[in-house]
C-alpha positions in Angstrom: 0.0 0.0 0.0 1.2 3.8 -1.2 1.6 6.1 1.6 3.1 9.1 -0.1 -0.7 10.7 0.7 0.1 10.4 4.5 2.0 12.6 6.9 1.8 10.9 9.6 2.7 6.8 9.8 -0.5 5.1 8.2 -0.8 2.6 10.8 -1.6 5.5 13.4 -4.3 6.7 11.7 -7.9 5.8 12.2 -9.7 3.9 9.0 -12.0 7.3 9.1 -8.7 9.6 8.6 -7.4 7.3 5.9 -10.1 7.7 4.0 -10.7 11.3 4.2 -6.8 11.4 3.0 -7.8 9.1 -0.1 -10.6 11.3 -1.2 -8.4 14.5 -0.5 -6.1 13.0 -3.1 -9.0 12.0 -5.2 -10.2 15.4 -5.2 -6.8 16.8 -6.2 -5.9 14.1 -8.8 -9.3 15.0 -10.6 -9.2 18.9 -10.3 -5.6 18.2 -11.7 -7.3 16.3 -14.8 -10.0 18.8 -15.4 -6.9 21.3 -15.8 -5.1 19.0 -18.3 -8.7 18.4 -20.2 -8.9 21.7 -20.4 -5.7 22.5 -21.9 -6.1 19.6 -24.3 -9.2 20.8 -25.6 -8.3 24.2 -26.1 -5.4 23.1 -29.0 -7.0 20.3 -30.2 -8.6 20.6 -34.1 -9.9 17.5 -34.5 -13.8 17.6 -33.8 -14.1 14.2 -33.0 -11.0 14.0 -30.9 -12.4 17.3 -29.2 -16.0 16.2 -28.5 -14.7 13.1 -26.5 -12.3 15.0 -24.4 -15.1 17.0 -24.0 -17.2 14.1 -22.6 -14.2 12.9 -20.7 -14.3 16.6 -19.1 -17.6 16.3 -18.3 -16.7 13.0 -16.0 -14.2 14.5 -14.2 -16.5 17.4 -13.2 -19.0 14.7 -12.1 -15.9 12.8 -10.1 -14.8 16.2 -8.7 -18.2 17.4 -7.1 -19.1 13.8 -5.2 -15.1 13.9 -3.8 -16.3 17.1 -2.7 -19.5 16.5 -1.3 -18.4 13.5 0.5 -15.8 15.4 2.3 -17.8 18.3 2.9 -20.2 15.7 4.6 -17.4 14.7 6.6 -16.7 18.3 7.8 -19.2 20.1 8.9 -17.2 23.6 9.8 -15.7 23.4 5.9 -19.5 22.8 4.9 -20.6 25.7 6.6 -18.1 28.0 5.2 -18.4 26.7 1.5 -22.1 27.5 2.3 -21.2 31.2 2.8 -18.5 31.2 -0.4 -20.1 28.9 -3.3 -22.9 29.8 -5.7 -23.3 33.6 -4.1 -22.7 36.6 -6.5 -20.3 39.3 -5.1 -16.8 39.5 -3.9 -15.5 35.9 -3.6 -12.8 37.0 -0.9 -15.8 38.7 1.4 -17.9 36.0 1.2 -14.6 33.9 2.1 -14.1 35.7 5.2 -17.8 35.9 6.3 -18.1 32.4 5.9 -15.3 31.5 7.6 -16.0 33.7 10.3 -19.7 32.1 10.8 -18.4 28.6 10.3 -15.5 29.1 13.2 -18.2 31.2 15.6 -20.4 27.6 15.0 -17.9 25.2 15.6 -18.5 23.0 19.2 
């Protein structure tokens, strides 16, 4: 079993923490794949190849979103922070600051 994703000895981590780490790694990998597909699509001249890449990109969006939802469900403070930032018009940084404060005050 690879342990590159852990910063602490895996045998000392709970199963829940190891699953969380795996999902964080998967989320990062999906984000990286999205970036790769965006670059490839931007330069691809062949319409059929481009269509296939666009289909693959949609899959990466789905996987990223499912993994993010899993992680947000696992960490209520993270979910609360995200709720104050995501899908809102206006200043992202300002929403972030407000969401962080709200989540911290609501944390146990």
